[in-house]
C-alpha positions in Angstrom: -81.4 -30.8 56.1 -78.3 -30.3 58.1 -75.7 -32.7 58.9 -73.4 -32.0 61.7 -69.9 -33.8 61.3 -67.1 -32.7 63.6 -64.7 -33.4 60.6 -66.6 -31.4 58.1 -64.9 -28.0 57.1 -67.4 -25.6 55.2 -65.5 -23.9 52.5 -67.6 -21.1 50.9 -64.9 -20.3 48.3 -64.8 -23.9 46.8 -68.5 -24.1 46.9 -68.8 -27.1 49.0 -67.9 -29.1 52.0 -64.9 -31.3 52.4 -64.6 -34.3 54.7 -61.7 -35.7 56.4 -61.3 -39.3 56.1 -59.1 -41.1 58.7 -57.8 -44.5 58.3 -59.0 -47.2 60.8 -56.4 -47.9 63.4 -56.3 -50.9 65.4 -54.6 -50.5 68.7 -54.7 -54.0 70.1 -51.4 -55.6 70.6 -50.5 -58.9 69.4 -49.9 -61.4 72.3 -47.0 -63.6 72.5 -49.1 -66.8 71.6 -50.2 -64.9 68.3 -46.8 -63.9 67.6 -45.4 -67.4 67.9 -48.2 -68.6 65.7 -47.4 -66.1 63.1 -43.8 -66.9 63.1 -44.4 -70.5 62.8 -46.2 -69.9 59.7 -43.4 -67.8 58.5 -40.9 -70.7 59.4 -42.8 -73.4 57.5 -42.9 -71.0 54.6 -39.1 -70.6 54.7 -39.0 -74.5 54.6 -41.1 -74.6 51.7 -38.7 -72.0 50.0 -35.7 -73.9 51.0 -37.2 -77.1 49.5 -38.0 -75.2 46.2 -41.7 -75.6 46.6 -43.0 -71.9 46.9 -45.6 -72.1 44.2 -48.4 -72.1 46.8 -47.1 -69.3 48.9 -48.4 -65.9 49.1 -45.5 -63.6 49.3 -47.9 -60.8 50.1 -49.3 -62.6 53.2 -45.7 -63.5 54.2 -44.6 -59.8 54.1 -47.6 -58.8 56.1 -47.1 -61.4 58.7 -43.4 -60.2 59.2 -44.5 -56.6 59.1 -47.1 -57.2 61.7 -44.7 -58.9 63.9 -42.3 -55.8 63.8 -45.2 -53.5 64.2 -46.5 -55.2 67.4 -43.0 -55.3 69.1 -42.0 -58.8 68.2 -39.0 -57.9 65.8 -36.7 -59.7 68.0 -38.7 -63.0 67.6 -38.5 -62.6 63.8 -34.8 -61.9 63.7 -33.9 -64.5 66.1 -36.1 -67.2 64.4 -34.8 -66.3 60.9 -31.2 -66.5 62.1 -32.0 -69.9 63.6 -33.7 -71.1 60.6 -31.1 -70.1 58.2 -28.3 -71.4 60.4 -30.1 -74.9 60.4 -30.7 -74.7 56.7 -27.0 -73.7 55.8 -25.6 -76.4 58.2 -27.9 -79.1 56.4 -26.7 -77.8 53.1 -23.0 -77.8 54.4 -23.3 -81.2 55.7 -24.5 -82.6 52.3 -21.7 -80.8 50.4 -19.1 -82.4 52.7 -20.7 -86.0 52.1 -20.7 -85.4 48.3 -17.0 -84.4 48.6 -16.1 -87.6 50.5 -18.0 -89.6 47.9 -16.1 -88.2 45.1 -12.5 -88.8 46.5 
């Protein structure tokens, strides 16, 4: 029985055939709607982390989502979105500190 495989290399010195296995590659691009939905899930996860409620989060999934945004050319959305989220969080924390300082004095 003969098996014709274009990726098959017969190597008589090693006594057998070797196969070249190539990884699956998805060439579909992420559209803007999917990118925004992916970032929204990351943004809500950031809020959970800031609220110290990260026990239910899958950091592997969060990393994969961020990686996919960059991979599909939506890195600017990720960067700008994280910058905006952190700015809001830090201003909120700063406002609480200022109020606490006023209450002490």
